[in-house]
mmCIF file of the N, C-alpha and C atoms, coordinates in Angstrom:
data_MODEL
# 
_entry.id   MODEL 
# 
loop_
_atom_site.group_PDB 
_atom_site.id 
_atom_site.type_symbol 
_atom_site.label_atom_id 
_atom_site.label_alt_id 
_atom_site.label_comp_id 
_atom_site.label_asym_id 
_atom_site.label_entity_id 
_atom_site.label_seq_id 
_atom_site.pdbx_PDB_ins_code 
_atom_site.Cartn_x 
_atom_site.Cartn_y 
_atom_site.Cartn_z 
_atom_site.occupancy 
_atom_site.B_iso_or_equiv 
_atom_site.pdbx_formal_charge 
_atom_site.auth_seq_id 
_atom_site.auth_comp_id 
_atom_site.auth_asym_id 
_atom_site.auth_atom_id 
_atom_site.pdbx_PDB_model_num 
ATOM 1   N N  . MET A 1 1  ? -6.186  17.327  -24.889 1.00 0.00 ? 1  MET A N  1 
ATOM 2   C CA . MET A 1 1  ? -6.362  16.105  -24.130 1.00 0.00 ? 1  MET A CA 1 
ATOM 3   C C  . MET A 1 1  ? -6.757  14.971  -25.074 1.00 0.00 ? 1  MET A C  1 
ATOM 4   N N  . ARG A 1 2  ? -6.132  13.821  -24.884 1.00 0.00 ? 2  ARG A N  1 
ATOM 5   C CA . ARG A 1 2  ? -6.391  12.655  -25.706 1.00 0.00 ? 2  ARG A CA 1 
ATOM 6   C C  . ARG A 1 2  ? -7.688  11.979  -25.273 1.00 0.00 ? 2  ARG A C  1 
ATOM 7   N N  . PRO A 1 3  ? -8.512  11.498  -26.233 1.00 0.00 ? 3  PRO A N  1 
ATOM 8   C CA . PRO A 1 3  ? -9.731  10.797  -25.830 1.00 0.00 ? 3  PRO A CA 1 
ATOM 9   C C  . PRO A 1 3  ? -9.396  9.485   -25.116 1.00 0.00 ? 3  PRO A C  1 
ATOM 10  N N  . VAL A 1 4  ? -10.275 9.096   -24.210 1.00 0.00 ? 4  VAL A N  1 
ATOM 11  C CA . VAL A 1 4  ? -10.085 7.847   -23.482 1.00 0.00 ? 4  VAL A CA 1 
ATOM 12  C C  . VAL A 1 4  ? -10.352 6.683   -24.429 1.00 0.00 ? 4  VAL A C  1 
ATOM 13  N N  . THR A 1 5  ? -9.463  5.711   -24.412 1.00 0.00 ? 5  THR A N  1 
ATOM 14  C CA . THR A 1 5  ? -9.640  4.527   -25.252 1.00 0.00 ? 5  THR A CA 1 
ATOM 15  C C  . THR A 1 5  ? -9.546  3.284   -24.390 1.00 0.00 ? 5  THR A C  1 
ATOM 16  N N  . ASN A 1 6  ? -9.992  2.185   -24.948 1.00 0.00 ? 6  ASN A N  1 
ATOM 17  C CA . ASN A 1 6  ? -9.851  0.898   -24.268 1.00 0.00 ? 6  ASN A CA 1 
ATOM 18  C C  . ASN A 1 6  ? -8.482  0.352   -24.606 1.00 0.00 ? 6  ASN A C  1 
ATOM 19  N N  . THR A 1 7  ? -7.653  0.204   -23.606 1.00 0.00 ? 7  THR A N  1 
ATOM 20  C CA . THR A 1 7  ? -6.309  -0.295  -23.849 1.00 0.00 ? 7  THR A CA 1 
ATOM 21  C C  . THR A 1 7  ? -6.066  -1.589  -23.090 1.00 0.00 ? 7  THR A C  1 
ATOM 22  N N  . ASP A 1 8  ? -5.156  -2.345  -23.619 1.00 0.00 ? 8  ASP A N  1 
ATOM 23  C CA . ASP A 1 8  ? -4.704  -3.580  -22.995 1.00 0.00 ? 8  ASP A CA 1 
ATOM 24  C C  . ASP A 1 8  ? -3.211  -3.650  -23.255 1.00 0.00 ? 8  ASP A C  1 
ATOM 25  N N  . TYR A 1 9  ? -2.575  -4.684  -22.743 1.00 0.00 ? 9  TYR A N  1 
ATOM 26  C CA . TYR A 1 9  ? -1.142  -4.841  -22.951 1.00 0.00 ? 9  TYR A CA 1 
ATOM 27  C C  . TYR A 1 9  ? -0.863  -6.091  -23.764 1.00 0.00 ? 9  TYR A C  1 
ATOM 28  N N  . ASP A 1 10 ? 0.047   -5.968  -24.695 1.00 0.00 ? 10 ASP A N  1 
ATOM 29  C CA . ASP A 1 10 ? 0.544   -7.102  -25.462 1.00 0.00 ? 10 ASP A CA 1 
ATOM 30  C C  . ASP A 1 10 ? 1.245   -8.014  -24.455 1.00 0.00 ? 10 ASP A C  1 
ATOM 31  N N  . VAL A 1 11 ? 0.749   -9.242  -24.307 1.00 0.00 ? 11 VAL A N  1 
ATOM 32  C CA . VAL A 1 11 ? 1.298   -10.143 -23.283 1.00 0.00 ? 11 VAL A CA 1 
ATOM 33  C C  . VAL A 1 11 ? 2.686   -10.661 -23.636 1.00 0.00 ? 11 VAL A C  1 
ATOM 34  N N  . VAL A 1 12 ? 3.118   -10.473 -24.873 1.00 0.00 ? 12 VAL A N  1 
ATOM 35  C CA . VAL A 1 12 ? 4.441   -10.935 -25.289 1.00 0.00 ? 12 VAL A CA 1 
ATOM 36  C C  . VAL A 1 12 ? 5.500   -9.882  -24.980 1.00 0.00 ? 12 VAL A C  1 
ATOM 37  N N  . CYS A 1 13 ? 5.284   -8.648  -25.432 1.00 0.00 ? 13 CYS A N  1 
ATOM 38  C CA . CYS A 1 13 ? 6.308   -7.599  -25.260 1.00 0.00 ? 13 CYS A CA 1 
ATOM 39  C C  . CYS A 1 13 ? 5.915   -6.541  -24.228 1.00 0.00 ? 13 CYS A C  1 
ATOM 40  N N  . HIS A 1 14 ? 4.675   -6.609  -23.726 1.00 0.00 ? 14 HIS A N  1 
ATOM 41  C CA . HIS A 1 14 ? 4.163   -5.719  -22.675 1.00 0.00 ? 14 HIS A CA 1 
ATOM 42  C C  . HIS A 1 14 ? 3.950   -4.271  -23.123 1.00 0.00 ? 14 HIS A C  1 
ATOM 43  N N  . MET A 1 15 ? 3.853   -4.040  -24.422 1.00 0.00 ? 15 MET A N  1 
ATOM 44  C CA . MET A 1 15 ? 3.519   -2.694  -24.904 1.00 0.00 ? 15 MET A CA 1 
ATOM 45  C C  . MET A 1 15 ? 2.019   -2.466  -24.766 1.00 0.00 ? 15 MET A C  1 
ATOM 46  N N  . GLU A 1 16 ? 1.637   -1.211  -24.552 1.00 0.00 ? 16 GLU A N  1 
ATOM 47  C CA . GLU A 1 16 ? 0.234   -0.850  -24.485 1.00 0.00 ? 16 GLU A CA 1 
ATOM 48  C C  . GLU A 1 16 ? -0.356  -0.906  -25.895 1.00 0.00 ? 16 GLU A C  1 
ATOM 49  N N  . VAL A 1 17 ? -1.557  -1.487  -26.006 1.00 0.00 ? 17 VAL A N  1 
ATOM 50  C CA . VAL A 1 17 ? -2.224  -1.635  -27.297 1.00 0.00 ? 17 VAL A CA 1 
ATOM 51  C C  . VAL A 1 17 ? -3.650  -1.106  -27.171 1.00 0.00 ? 17 VAL A C  1 
ATOM 52  N N  . ASP A 1 18 ? -4.054  -0.260  -28.102 1.00 0.00 ? 18 ASP A N  1 
ATOM 53  C CA . ASP A 1 18 ? -5.422  0.243   -28.160 1.00 0.00 ? 18 ASP A CA 1 
ATOM 54  C C  . ASP A 1 18 ? -6.292  -0.863  -28.758 1.00 0.00 ? 18 ASP A C  1 
ATOM 55  N N  . GLU A 1 19 ? -7.241  -1.371  -27.993 1.00 0.00 ? 19 GLU A N  1 
ATOM 56  C CA . GLU A 1 19 ? -8.081  -2.481  -28.445 1.00 0.00 ? 19 GLU A CA 1 
ATOM 57  C C  . GLU A 1 19 ? -8.843  -2.145  -29.725 1.00 0.00 ? 19 GLU A C  1 
ATOM 58  N N  . GLU A 1 20 ? -9.255  -0.909  -29.877 1.00 0.00 ? 20 GLU A N  1 
ATOM 59  C CA . GLU A 1 20 ? -10.039 -0.513  -31.050 1.00 0.00 ? 20 GLU A CA 1 
ATOM 60  C C  . GLU A 1 20 ? -9.184  -0.377  -32.303 1.00 0.00 ? 20 GLU A C  1 
ATOM 61  N N  . GLN A 1 21 ? -7.890  -0.158  -32.140 1.00 0.00 ? 21 GLN A N  1 
ATOM 62  C CA . GLN A 1 21 ? -6.994  0.036   -33.276 1.00 0.00 ? 21 GLN A CA 1 
ATOM 63  C C  . GLN A 1 21 ? -6.102  -1.176  -33.553 1.00 0.00 ? 21 GLN A C  1 
ATOM 64  N N  . ALA A 1 22 ? -6.139  -2.165  -32.693 1.00 0.00 ? 22 ALA A N  1 
ATOM 65  C CA . ALA A 1 22 ? -5.243  -3.323  -32.822 1.00 0.00 ? 22 ALA A CA 1 
ATOM 66  C C  . ALA A 1 22 ? -5.498  -4.067  -34.130 1.00 0.00 ? 22 ALA A C  1 
ATOM 67  N N  . LEU A 1 23 ? -4.437  -4.304  -34.867 1.00 0.00 ? 23 LEU A N  1 
ATOM 68  C CA . LEU A 1 23 ? -4.534  -5.034  -36.129 1.00 0.00 ? 23 LEU A CA 1 
ATOM 69  C C  . LEU A 1 23 ? -4.390  -6.537  -35.928 1.00 0.00 ? 23 LEU A C  1 
ATOM 70  N N  . TRP A 1 24 ? -3.784  -6.944  -34.810 1.00 0.00 ? 24 TRP A N  1 
ATOM 71  C CA . TRP A 1 24 ? -3.502  -8.359  -34.571 1.00 0.00 ? 24 TRP A CA 1 
ATOM 72  C C  . TRP A 1 24 ? -4.109  -8.791  -33.246 1.00 0.00 ? 24 TRP A C  1 
ATOM 73  N N  . THR A 1 25 ? -4.962  -9.811  -33.309 1.00 0.00 ? 25 THR A N  1 
ATOM 74  C CA . THR A 1 25 ? -5.596  -10.354 -32.110 1.00 0.00 ? 25 THR A CA 1 
ATOM 75  C C  . THR A 1 25 ? -5.603  -11.877 -32.180 1.00 0.00 ? 25 THR A C  1 
ATOM 76  N N  . SER A 1 26 ? -5.746  -12.491 -31.032 1.00 0.00 ? 26 SER A N  1 
ATOM 77  C CA . SER A 1 26 ? -5.932  -13.939 -30.930 1.00 0.00 ? 26 SER A CA 1 
ATOM 78  C C  . SER A 1 26 ? -6.948  -14.205 -29.838 1.00 0.00 ? 26 SER A C  1 
ATOM 79  N N  . GLU A 1 27 ? -7.693  -15.268 -29.997 1.00 0.00 ? 27 GLU A N  1 
ATOM 80  C CA . GLU A 1 27 ? -8.634  -15.721 -28.978 1.00 0.00 ? 27 GLU A CA 1 
ATOM 81  C C  . GLU A 1 27 ? -8.040  -16.947 -28.307 1.00 0.00 ? 27 GLU A C  1 
ATOM 82  N N  . HIS A 1 28 ? -8.150  -16.984 -26.981 1.00 0.00 ? 28 HIS A N  1 
ATOM 83  C CA . HIS A 1 28 ? -7.679  -18.156 -26.238 1.00 0.00 ? 28 HIS A CA 1 
ATOM 84  C C  . HIS A 1 28 ? -8.515  -18.293 -24.983 1.00 0.00 ? 28 HIS A C  1 
ATOM 85  N N  . LYS A 1 29 ? -9.162  -19.431 -24.829 1.00 0.00 ? 29 LYS A N  1 
ATOM 86  C CA . LYS A 1 29 ? -9.995  -19.723 -23.656 1.00 0.00 ? 29 LYS A CA 1 
ATOM 87  C C  . LYS A 1 29 ? -11.009 -18.616 -23.382 1.00 0.00 ? 29 LYS A C  1 
ATOM 88  N N  . GLY A 1 30 ? -11.649 -18.133 -24.443 1.00 0.00 ? 30 GLY A N  1 
ATOM 89  C CA . GLY A 1 30 ? -12.702 -17.136 -24.308 1.00 0.00 ? 30 GLY A CA 1 
ATOM 90  C C  . GLY A 1 30 ? -12.229 -15.713 -24.090 1.00 0.00 ? 30 GLY A C  1 
ATOM 91  N N  . ARG A 1 31 ? -10.946 -15.484 -24.163 1.00 0.00 ? 31 ARG A N  1 
ATOM 92  C CA . ARG A 1 31 ? -10.397 -14.136 -23.959 1.00 0.00 ? 31 ARG A CA 1 
ATOM 93  C C  . ARG A 1 31 ? -9.722  -13.660 -25.240 1.00 0.00 ? 31 ARG A C  1 
ATOM 94  N N  . THR A 1 32 ? -9.858  -12.374 -25.522 1.00 0.00 ? 32 THR A N  1 
ATOM 95  C CA . THR A 1 32 ? -9.181  -11.783 -26.670 1.00 0.00 ? 32 THR A CA 1 
ATOM 96  C C  . THR A 1 32 ? -7.877  -11.156 -26.209 1.00 0.00 ? 32 THR A C  1 
ATOM 97  N N  . PHE A 1 33 ? -6.813  -11.458 -26.933 1.00 0.00 ? 33 PHE A N  1 
ATOM 98  C CA . PHE A 1 33 ? -5.493  -10.890 -26.669 1.00 0.00 ? 33 PHE A CA 1 
ATOM 99  C C  . PHE A 1 33 ? -5.131  -9.978  -27.829 1.00 0.00 ? 33 PHE A C  1 
ATOM 100 N N  . TYR A 1 34 ? -4.538  -8.835  -27.527 1.00 0.00 ? 34 TYR A N  1 
ATOM 101 C CA . TYR A 1 34 ? -4.203  -7.812  -28.514 1.00 0.00 ? 34 TYR A CA 1 
ATOM 102 C C  . TYR A 1 34 ? -2.691  -7.697  -28.632 1.00 0.00 ? 34 TYR A C  1 
ATOM 103 N N  . PHE A 1 35 ? -2.222  -7.500  -29.874 1.00 0.00 ? 35 PHE A N  1 
ATOM 104 C CA . PHE A 1 35 ? -0.780  -7.461  -30.119 1.00 0.00 ? 35 PHE A CA 1 
ATOM 105 C C  . PHE A 1 35 ? -0.391  -6.224  -30.907 1.00 0.00 ? 35 PHE A C  1 
ATOM 106 N N  . CYS A 1 36 ? 0.812   -5.747  -30.644 1.00 0.00 ? 36 CYS A N  1 
ATOM 107 C CA . CYS A 1 36 ? 1.320   -4.543  -31.300 1.00 0.00 ? 36 CYS A CA 1 
ATOM 108 C C  . CYS A 1 36 ? 1.980   -4.859  -32.639 1.00 0.00 ? 36 CYS A C  1 
ATOM 109 N N  . HIS A 1 37 ? 2.300   -6.125  -32.874 1.00 0.00 ? 37 HIS A N  1 
ATOM 110 C CA . HIS A 1 37 ? 3.069   -6.506  -34.065 1.00 0.00 ? 37 HIS A CA 1 
ATOM 111 C C  . HIS A 1 37 ? 2.737   -7.961  -34.407 1.00 0.00 ? 37 HIS A C  1 
ATOM 112 N N  . PRO A 1 38 ? 2.755   -8.325  -35.688 1.00 0.00 ? 38 PRO A N  1 
ATOM 113 C CA . PRO A 1 38 ? 2.438   -9.710  -36.047 1.00 0.00 ? 38 PRO A CA 1 
ATOM 114 C C  . PRO A 1 38 ? 3.415   -10.728 -35.451 1.00 0.00 ? 38 PRO A C  1 
ATOM 115 N N  . ALA A 1 39 ? 4.651   -10.326 -35.205 1.00 0.00 ? 39 ALA A N  1 
ATOM 116 C CA . ALA A 1 39 ? 5.615   -11.250 -34.596 1.00 0.00 ? 39 ALA A CA 1 
ATOM 117 C C  . ALA A 1 39 ? 5.185   -11.627 -33.177 1.00 0.00 ? 39 ALA A C  1 
ATOM 118 N N  . CYS A 1 40 ? 4.634   -10.669 -32.435 1.00 0.00 ? 40 CYS A N  1 
ATOM 119 C CA . CYS A 1 40 ? 4.153   -10.964 -31.080 1.00 0.00 ? 40 CYS A CA 1 
ATOM 120 C C  . CYS A 1 40 ? 2.978   -11.941 -31.138 1.00 0.00 ? 40 CYS A C  1 
ATOM 121 N N  . LYS A 1 41 ? 2.073   -11.728 -32.076 1.00 0.00 ? 41 LYS A N  1 
ATOM 122 C CA . LYS A 1 41 ? 0.940   -12.642 -32.248 1.00 0.00 ? 41 LYS A CA 1 
ATOM 123 C C  . LYS A 1 41 ? 1.434   -14.040 -32.593 1.00 0.00 ? 41 LYS A C  1 
ATOM 124 N N  . GLU A 1 42 ? 2.400   -14.144 -33.470 1.00 0.00 ? 42 GLU A N  1 
ATOM 125 C CA . GLU A 1 42 ? 2.938   -15.440 -33.882 1.00 0.00 ? 42 GLU A CA 1 
ATOM 126 C C  . GLU A 1 42 ? 3.568   -16.181 -32.694 1.00 0.00 ? 42 GLU A C  1 
ATOM 127 N N  . ILE A 1 43 ? 4.325   -15.461 -31.888 1.00 0.00 ? 43 ILE A N  1 
ATOM 128 C CA . ILE A 1 43 ? 4.946   -16.061 -30.699 1.00 0.00 ? 43 ILE A CA 1 
ATOM 129 C C  . ILE A 1 43 ? 3.867   -16.566 -29.743 1.00 0.00 ? 43 ILE A C  1 
ATOM 130 N N  . PHE A 1 44 ? 2.850   -15.751 -29.505 1.00 0.00 ? 44 PHE A N  1 
ATOM 131 C CA . PHE A 1 44 ? 1.750   -16.141 -28.628 1.00 0.00 ? 44 PHE A CA 1 
ATOM 132 C C  . PHE A 1 44 ? 1.030   -17.367 -29.174 1.00 0.00 ? 44 PHE A C  1 
ATOM 133 N N  . ASP A 1 45 ? 0.708   -17.352 -30.466 1.00 0.00 ? 45 ASP A N  1 
ATOM 134 C CA . ASP A 1 45 ? -0.059  -18.438 -31.070 1.00 0.00 ? 45 ASP A CA 1 
ATOM 135 C C  . ASP A 1 45 ? 0.670   -19.781 -31.021 1.00 0.00 ? 45 ASP A C  1 
ATOM 136 N N  . ARG A 1 46 ? 1.988   -19.767 -30.986 1.00 0.00 ? 46 ARG A N  1 
ATOM 137 C CA . ARG A 1 46 ? 2.757   -21.023 -30.897 1.00 0.00 ? 46 ARG A CA 1 
ATOM 138 C C  . ARG A 1 46 ? 2.502   -21.754 -29.581 1.00 0.00 ? 46 ARG A C  1 
ATOM 139 N N  . ASP A 1 47 ? 2.378   -20.992 -28.478 1.00 0.00 ? 47 ASP A N  1 
ATOM 140 C CA . ASP A 1 47 ? 2.163   -21.603 -27.163 1.00 0.00 ? 47 ASP A CA 1 
ATOM 141 C C  . ASP A 1 47 ? 1.521   -20.590 -26.218 1.00 0.00 ? 47 ASP A C  1 
ATOM 142 N N  . PRO A 1 48 ? 0.215   -20.370 -26.363 1.00 0.00 ? 48 PRO A N  1 
ATOM 143 C CA . PRO A 1 48 ? -0.456  -19.348 -25.551 1.00 0.00 ? 48 PRO A CA 1 
ATOM 144 C C  . PRO A 1 48 ? -0.358  -19.588 -24.050 1.00 0.00 ? 48 PRO A C  1 
ATOM 145 N N  . GLU A 1 49 ? -0.250  -20.827 -23.634 1.00 0.00 ? 49 GLU A N  1 
ATOM 146 C CA . GLU A 1 49 ? -0.192  -21.118 -22.196 1.00 0.00 ? 49 GLU A CA 1 
ATOM 147 C C  . GLU A 1 49 ? 1.016   -20.484 -21.518 1.00 0.00 ? 49 GLU A C  1 
ATOM 148 N N  . LEU A 1 50 ? 2.055   -20.182 -22.272 1.00 0.00 ? 50 LEU A N  1 
ATOM 149 C CA . LEU A 1 50 ? 3.222   -19.503 -21.693 1.00 0.00 ? 50 LEU A CA 1 
ATOM 150 C C  . LEU A 1 50 ? 2.886   -18.093 -21.219 1.00 0.00 ? 50 LEU A C  1 
ATOM 151 N N  . PHE A 1 51 ? 1.829   -17.504 -21.783 1.00 0.00 ? 51 PHE A N  1 
ATOM 152 C CA . PHE A 1 51 ? 1.512   -16.100 -21.530 1.00 0.00 ? 51 PHE A CA 1 
ATOM 153 C C  . PHE A 1 51 ? 0.218   -15.894 -20.746 1.00 0.00 ? 51 PHE A C  1 
ATOM 154 N N  . VAL A 1 52 ? -0.488  -16.972 -20.446 1.00 0.00 ? 52 VAL A N  1 
ATOM 155 C CA . VAL A 1 52 ? -1.769  -16.880 -19.750 1.00 0.00 ? 52 VAL A CA 1 
ATOM 156 C C  . VAL A 1 52 ? -1.560  -17.217 -18.283 1.00 0.00 ? 52 VAL A C  1 
ATOM 157 N N  . GLU A 1 53 ? -2.134  -16.397 -17.426 1.00 0.00 ? 53 GLU A N  1 
ATOM 158 C CA . GLU A 1 53 ? -2.017  -16.633 -15.975 1.00 0.00 ? 53 GLU A CA 1 
ATOM 159 C C  . GLU A 1 53 ? -2.896  -17.779 -15.551 1.00 0.00 ? 53 GLU A C  1 
# 
């Protein structure tokens, strides 16, 4: 059985990301966003409002 981890979803590509293992993050309006790849982070950082509810 796999240990329980804190996971979130990459808001750009919707892949599941382990918050503790994520290499790429961005802060926006007091929230941390986690990314599976630097390209996803770059896309988000260009215009975060496109991905924020």
